[in-house]
C-alpha positions as CSV (number, residue, x, y, z in Angstrom):
1,M,115.4,157.1,184.5
2,R,112.3,156.1,182.7
3,N,113.8,152.7,181.9
4,F,114.7,152.2,185.6
5,K,111.1,152.9,186.6
6,V,109.8,150.4,184.1
7,L,112.2,147.8,185.2
8,T,111.3,148.4,188.9
9,A,107.6,148.1,188.1
10,L,108.2,144.9,186.2
11,I,110.1,143.4,189.1
12,F,107.3,144.3,191.5
13,C,104.7,142.6,189.2
14,L,106.8,139.5,189.0
15,L,107.1,139.4,192.8
16,A,103.4,139.9,193.2
17,I,102.6,137.0,190.8
18,S,105.1,134.7,192.5
19,C,103.6,135.4,195.9
20,K,100.2,134.5,194.7
21,Q,101.5,131.2,193.4
22,K,101.4,128.6,196.2
23,Q,104.6,126.6,196.7
24,K,103.7,123.0,196.1
25,A,104.7,120.7,199.1
26,A,106.6,117.6,198.1
27,L,104.6,114.4,198.6
28,K,106.2,112.2,201.2
29,S,106.2,108.4,200.9
30,D,103.1,106.7,202.3
31,A,105.1,104.8,204.9
32,D,106.9,108.0,206.0
33,V,103.6,109.7,206.6
34,L,102.3,106.8,208.7
35,H,105.5,106.8,210.8
36,Q,105.2,110.6,211.3
37,N,101.6,110.3,212.3
38,V,102.4,107.7,215.0
39,D,105.3,109.7,216.3
40,Q,103.1,112.8,216.6
41,L,100.6,110.8,218.6
42,T,103.4,109.5,220.9
43,Q,104.4,113.1,221.6
44,V,100.8,113.9,222.6
45,I,100.6,110.8,224.8
46,I,103.8,112.0,226.6
47,Y,102.5,115.5,227.0
48,D,99.1,114.5,228.2
49,V,100.7,112.0,230.7
50,F,98.4,109.0,229.9
51,S,99.0,106.0,232.0
52,P,100.6,102.9,230.3
53,P,97.3,101.0,230.0
54,V,95.4,104.0,228.6
55,A,98.2,104.7,226.2
56,S,97.8,101.1,224.8
57,R,94.2,101.8,224.2
58,I,95.1,105.0,222.3
59,Y,97.7,103.2,220.1
60,G,95.2,100.3,219.6
61,Y,92.3,102.2,218.2
62,T,94.3,104.7,216.1
63,S,96.5,102.0,214.6
64,L,93.6,99.8,213.7
65,A,91.8,102.7,212.0
66,A,94.9,103.5,210.0
67,Y,95.3,99.9,208.9
68,E,91.7,99.4,207.9
69,A,92.0,102.3,205.5
70,M,95.5,101.6,204.3
71,R,95.0,97.9,203.6
72,F,93.0,98.6,200.4
73,Q,96.2,99.6,198.7
74,D,97.2,95.9,198.6
75,P,94.3,93.4,198.1
76,R,96.4,90.6,199.7
77,Y,95.7,92.1,203.1
78,R,92.7,91.1,205.2
79,S,90.6,93.2,207.5
80,I,91.8,92.9,211.1
81,V,88.9,94.5,212.9
82,S,86.4,92.1,211.3
83,Q,88.2,89.4,213.4
84,L,88.2,91.3,216.7
85,N,85.7,91.3,219.5
86,G,82.9,93.8,219.3
87,F,83.6,95.5,216.0
88,K,80.9,96.0,213.4
89,T,81.4,95.8,209.6
90,M,83.7,98.5,208.4
91,P,83.2,100.7,205.4
92,V,84.9,99.9,202.1
93,P,85.9,102.2,199.2
94,K,83.7,102.5,196.2
95,K,84.8,100.4,193.2
96,G,86.2,102.1,190.2
97,L,87.1,105.3,192.0
98,M,90.5,106.7,192.8
99,Y,91.7,107.0,196.4
100,N,94.8,108.0,198.1
101,Y,94.9,105.4,200.9
102,A,97.7,107.0,202.9
103,L,95.6,110.1,203.1
104,A,92.5,108.0,204.0
105,A,94.6,106.2,206.7
106,T,95.8,109.6,208.1
107,K,92.3,110.9,208.3
108,A,91.1,107.6,210.0
109,F,94.0,107.8,212.4
110,F,93.3,111.3,213.5
111,T,89.6,111.0,213.5
112,V,90.1,108.5,216.3
113,A,93.0,110.3,217.9
114,H,90.9,113.5,218.4
115,K,88.4,111.5,220.5
116,V,90.9,109.5,222.7
117,T,93.5,112.3,223.6
118,F,93.4,115.7,225.2
119,S,95.7,117.9,223.2
120,V,93.6,118.0,220.1
121,D,94.9,121.4,219.0
122,T,98.4,120.0,218.7
123,L,97.2,117.2,216.6
124,K,95.1,119.5,214.5
125,R,98.1,121.8,213.7
126,Y,100.1,118.8,212.5
127,E,97.2,117.2,210.7
128,D,96.5,120.5,208.7
129,K,100.1,120.4,207.4
130,V,99.8,116.8,206.2
131,F,96.5,117.5,204.5
132,A,97.9,120.6,202.8
133,M,100.7,118.4,201.4
134,Y,98.0,116.0,199.9
135,K,95.9,119.0,198.7
136,D,98.8,120.2,196.7
137,N,99.4,116.9,195.0
138,L,95.9,115.4,194.4
139,D,93.0,116.5,192.3
140,D,90.1,117.8,194.4
141,S,87.8,114.8,193.9
142,T,90.4,112.2,194.9
143,F,91.4,114.3,197.9
144,A,87.8,114.8,199.1
145,R,86.9,111.1,198.5
146,S,89.9,109.9,200.4
147,V,89.3,112.1,203.4
148,A,85.6,111.1,203.5
149,F,86.5,107.4,203.4
150,G,89.1,107.8,206.1
151,E,86.6,109.6,208.3
152,Q,84.1,106.8,207.8
153,V,86.7,104.2,208.9
154,G,87.7,106.3,211.9
155,K,84.1,106.6,213.0
156,G,83.6,102.9,212.5
157,V,86.4,102.2,214.9
158,L,85.2,104.7,217.4
159,A,81.8,103.0,217.5
160,R,83.5,100.1,219.2
161,A,85.5,102.3,221.5
162,K,82.2,103.6,223.0
163,F,81.4,100.2,224.4
164,D,84.8,98.8,225.6
165,N,84.0,99.7,229.2
166,Y,86.4,102.6,229.3
167,A,83.8,105.1,230.2
168,K,82.7,103.0,233.2
169,T,86.2,102.9,234.5
170,R,86.4,106.7,234.7
171,G,85.4,108.5,237.9
172,K,85.9,105.5,240.1
173,P,86.9,106.1,243.7
174,R,90.6,106.1,244.6
175,F,92.2,102.7,245.1
176,L,94.3,102.8,248.2
177,G,94.9,99.1,248.6
178,S,94.7,97.1,251.8
179,S,96.4,97.0,255.2
180,D,96.2,93.2,255.2
181,N,99.4,91.3,255.3
182,G,101.1,90.9,252.0
183,K,98.7,93.2,250.2
184,W,99.6,96.2,248.1
185,H,99.2,99.7,249.5
186,P,100.7,103.0,248.3
187,T,104.5,103.0,248.2
188,A,107.3,105.3,249.2
189,P,108.3,108.0,248.5
190,D,105.2,109.6,247.0
191,Y,102.4,107.2,248.2
192,L,100.2,107.5,245.1
193,D,96.9,105.7,244.8
194,G,96.6,102.7,242.5
195,V,96.4,103.3,238.8
196,E,93.6,101.9,236.6
197,F,92.4,99.3,239.1
198,C,89.4,98.5,236.8
199,W,91.6,97.9,233.7
200,G,91.1,94.1,233.9
201,T,87.4,94.7,233.1
202,M,88.1,96.3,229.7
203,E,86.9,94.5,226.5
204,T,89.9,92.8,224.9
205,F,90.5,92.8,221.1
206,V,91.5,89.2,220.4
207,V,91.7,87.4,223.8
208,K,88.2,86.2,224.8
209,S,88.5,87.0,228.5
210,S,91.0,88.9,230.6
211,S,91.2,85.8,232.8
212,D,92.0,83.4,230.0
213,F,95.7,83.5,230.7
214,A,95.7,82.9,234.4
215,L,98.9,82.7,236.4
216,P,99.9,80.7,239.5
217,P,99.6,82.7,242.7
218,P,102.7,84.4,244.0
219,P,104.4,83.3,247.2
220,A,102.0,83.6,250.1
221,Y,102.6,86.0,252.9
222,S,104.7,84.5,255.7
223,E,106.7,85.9,258.6
224,D,109.1,82.9,258.4
225,K,112.5,84.2,257.2
226,N,113.1,80.9,255.5
227,S,109.9,81.2,253.5
228,E,109.7,82.0,249.7
229,Y,107.9,85.2,250.6
230,F,110.7,86.6,252.7
231,K,113.5,85.2,250.5
232,Q,112.3,87.0,247.4
233,N,112.4,90.3,249.3
234,L,115.9,89.6,250.5
235,E,116.9,88.7,247.0
236,V,115.7,92.1,245.7
237,Y,117.5,93.9,248.6
238,E,120.8,92.1,248.1
239,Q,120.7,92.6,244.3
240,S,120.3,96.4,244.8
241,K,123.5,96.4,246.8
242,K,125.6,94.9,244.1
243,L,124.3,96.3,240.8
244,T,126.9,96.4,238.1
245,P,127.2,99.4,235.7
246,E,125.6,97.2,233.0
247,Q,122.7,96.3,235.2
248,I,122.1,100.0,236.1
249,T,122.2,100.8,232.4
250,I,119.6,98.1,231.7
251,A,117.3,99.3,234.5
252,K,117.6,103.0,233.2
253,F,117.1,102.1,229.6
254,W,113.8,100.2,230.2
255,D,112.4,102.4,232.9
256,D,109.7,103.9,230.6
257,N,107.9,105.4,233.6
258,P,105.8,108.2,232.0
259,F,105.5,110.2,235.2
260,V,108.6,110.1,237.4
261,I,108.5,112.4,240.4
262,Q,112.1,113.5,241.3
263,H,113.1,115.0,244.6
264,N,115.8,117.4,245.5
265,G,115.6,118.4,249.1
266,H,112.3,120.1,249.6
267,M,111.8,120.6,245.8
268,M,110.2,118.1,243.5
269,F,109.6,118.0,239.8
270,V,108.2,115.7,237.2
271,N,110.0,114.1,234.3
272,K,107.9,112.8,231.4
273,K,108.9,109.9,229.1
274,I,107.4,107.4,226.8
275,T,105.3,104.6,228.2
276,P,106.4,101.0,228.0
277,G,103.9,100.5,225.1
278,G,105.3,103.6,223.4
279,H,108.8,102.0,223.6
280,W,107.6,99.0,221.7
281,I,105.7,101.1,219.2
282,G,109.1,102.8,218.6
283,I,110.7,99.4,218.1
284,T,108.0,98.6,215.6
285,A,108.9,101.8,213.7
286,I,112.6,100.8,213.7
287,A,111.8,97.4,212.3
288,C,109.6,98.8,209.5
289,K,112.2,101.4,208.5
290,K,115.1,98.9,208.6
291,T,113.2,96.5,206.3
292,K,111.9,99.3,204.1
293,A,108.4,98.0,204.7
294,D,105.7,99.5,202.5
295,A,102.8,101.4,203.9
296,V,100.4,98.5,204.2
297,K,103.0,96.3,206.0
298,T,103.9,99.3,208.2
299,A,100.2,99.9,209.1
300,Q,99.7,96.2,209.8
301,A,102.8,96.1,212.1
302,Y,101.6,99.0,214.2
303,A,98.1,97.5,214.4
304,L,99.3,94.1,215.5
305,T,101.8,95.4,218.0
306,S,99.1,97.7,219.5
307,I,96.7,94.8,219.8
308,A,99.3,92.8,221.7
309,L,100.0,95.7,224.0
310,Y,96.3,96.3,224.7
311,D,95.3,92.7,225.4
312,A,98.4,92.0,227.5
313,F,97.8,95.1,229.6
314,I,94.2,94.0,230.3
315,C,95.2,90.4,231.2
316,G,98.1,91.5,233.3
317,W,96.0,94.1,235.1
318,Q,93.4,91.5,235.8
319,V,96.0,89.5,237.8
320,K,97.5,92.6,239.4
321,Y,94.2,93.7,241.0
322,T,93.0,90.2,241.8
323,T,96.1,89.3,243.8
324,E,96.8,92.9,245.0
325,Y,100.4,91.8,245.7
326,I,102.7,93.9,247.8
327,R,105.7,95.7,246.4
328,P,109.3,95.0,247.5
329,V,109.9,98.5,248.9
330,T,107.0,98.1,251.4
331,V,108.3,94.8,252.8
332,I,112.0,95.8,252.8
333,N,111.3,99.1,254.5
334,D,109.2,97.2,257.2
335,K,111.3,94.1,257.7
336,I,114.9,94.7,256.4
337,D,116.0,98.3,256.0
338,H,113.8,101.3,256.9
339,T,115.8,103.7,254.7
340,W,116.0,101.6,251.5
341,L,114.6,102.8,248.2
342,P,114.8,100.9,244.9
343,Y,116.9,102.2,242.0
344,L,113.8,102.9,240.0
345,Q,110.7,104.7,241.3
346,T,108.1,102.1,242.1
347,P,105.0,102.5,239.9
348,P,101.7,103.0,241.7
349,F,99.9,99.7,241.3
350,P,100.2,96.1,242.6
351,E,103.3,94.1,241.9
352,Y,102.3,90.7,240.4
353,P,103.0,90.2,237.6
354,S,105.4,92.6,236.0
355,G,103.3,94.5,233.4
356,H,106.4,95.6,231.4
357,S,107.5,91.9,231.2
358,D,104.0,91.1,230.1
359,I,103.5,93.6,227.3
360,S,107.1,93.2,226.1
361,G,106.7,89.4,225.7
362,A,103.5,89.9,223.7
363,S,105.0,92.6,221.5
364,A,108.2,90.7,220.9
365,V,106.3,87.6,219.7
366,I,104.3,89.6,217.2
367,L,107.4,91.4,215.9
368,T,109.3,88.1,215.6
369,H,106.6,86.6,213.5
370,L,106.5,89.7,211.3
371,F,110.2,90.3,210.9
372,G,112.1,87.1,211.8
373,D,113.8,85.3,214.7
374,D,117.2,86.9,214.5
375,F,116.3,90.5,213.7
376,E,119.2,92.7,214.9
377,Y,118.6,96.4,215.5
378,D,119.7,99.4,217.4
379,D,116.9,100.5,219.7
380,T,116.9,104.3,219.5
381,S,113.3,104.6,220.7
382,D,114.3,106.5,223.9
383,L,117.3,108.4,222.5
384,R,115.6,111.8,222.4
385,Y,114.2,111.4,225.9
386,I,117.0,109.9,227.9
387,G,119.9,110.0,225.5
388,M,120.4,106.2,225.5
389,Q,120.3,103.5,222.9
390,R,121.1,99.7,222.9
391,H,121.7,97.0,220.3
392,F,119.7,93.8,220.3
393,K,120.1,90.6,218.3
394,S,116.4,89.8,218.4
395,F,113.0,91.1,219.7
396,L,112.8,88.3,222.2
397,K,116.2,89.0,223.6
398,A,115.1,92.6,224.0
399,A,112.0,91.4,225.8
400,D,114.1,89.3,228.1
401,E,116.2,92.3,229.0
402,T,113.1,94.4,229.6
403,S,111.9,91.8,232.0
404,I,115.0,91.5,234.1
405,S,115.4,95.3,234.2
406,R,112.4,95.5,236.6
407,F,114.3,93.2,239.0
408,Y,117.5,95.2,238.7
409,G,115.5,98.3,239.3
410,G,114.2,96.9,242.6
411,I,110.5,97.3,241.8
412,H,109.7,93.6,241.0
413,Y,110.4,90.2,242.4
414,K,112.2,87.7,240.1
415,N,109.2,85.4,240.0
416,S,106.9,88.2,239.0
417,V,109.0,89.2,236.0
418,D,109.3,85.6,234.9
419,Q,105.6,85.0,235.2
420,G,104.8,88.3,233.4
421,A,107.0,87.3,230.5
422,K,105.4,83.9,230.2
423,Q,101.9,85.4,230.2
424,G,102.9,88.0,227.6
425,R,104.4,85.4,225.2
426,R,101.3,83.2,225.5
427,I,99.1,86.2,224.6
428,G,101.3,87.1,221.7
429,E,101.2,83.6,220.2
430,F,97.4,83.4,220.7
431,I,96.9,86.7,218.9
432,W,99.2,85.6,216.0
433,N,97.6,82.2,215.7
434,T,94.0,83.6,215.8
435,L,94.2,86.3,213.3
436,K,94.2,85.6,209.5
437,L,96.2,88.4,208.0
438,Q,96.4,87.7,204.3
439,N,94.0,86.3,201.6
């Protein structure tokens, strides 16, 4: 009996000691940490229902902050923000001291994310887990030094964000369009006011002015049924009546409407998904993982794709709210079929050009330069949201499909998707040719 008591006491002591010893978290690869950081941000963007242009701003600043900290792991990589409009000199690590640059990049990323999103508590819970992993695997001085450096980088990026005109675009009066012939006004079935009508005034990253990539005007309003104006509406209407299963799949796959209001009788509910920009950020992740890109290349890919998204949205929105072009559903309901609705829900902003075509063209050009012309991949970016994936033989072919999807969906004219794609590709090439990426 006495031996049993001694054995029991010994077991309890061992259990007490083991409970006091903290289980060390395994250190994940630097690239995996960066991917998980971006994925966590995407979930918050979806939850907070940021509009596509605003989401591009969030991806832009956070990704730039991560890259500017991560790049010091490989001296071949140059600063990007030093080449962008409006950024001041960024902090650099102290020579001769140890840093964990993935930890610094994570701190820089979330220092920015906390200021440009709403659901900060969600980010903080995730961030604490990541920091705990590094705390378990680094000495105290390296951990503290890396976090401090990352915070400095994040604050340096945020200094520019304060003056990009975003604050001035908040609190503006509602944009309800115009009753003038051929001009945009809220569309069926929900008649929402125009989204981000001042976005064309935002300060771009690389492009010098939002009006630098001007487009020819769309077909002018005409009541002549033989006019280009009327024919393009008839083209959308007739296409909607003969959609093939493949065309429907394409329209659904690239919908990327972050706030779809669905109706069922007198009931309505909202379905949240990734934004168009979020879809291309997902494609960037796929390309990095398939090529086993290291952390610096991964951070650079996210940063460059985000720059393309941001500048393309600004340039596209400049044209949208300058032309204030009418949507197909408005004309078709008025002149052709009073009961018609497009396959996709019409987004609440002017029609010309197609924004999705624009940002897809810009992103595809950047990714093609980074990963090659004939980069085949399975696009699983939307798999968890809509249960769909598609295979593509190149980024540019994916961008082409994105563009035509808006025509199949009945929300854009063919001319508008073509012009948007052209503008986006020009912007992407300009960004790539302007930036010096390696020493």
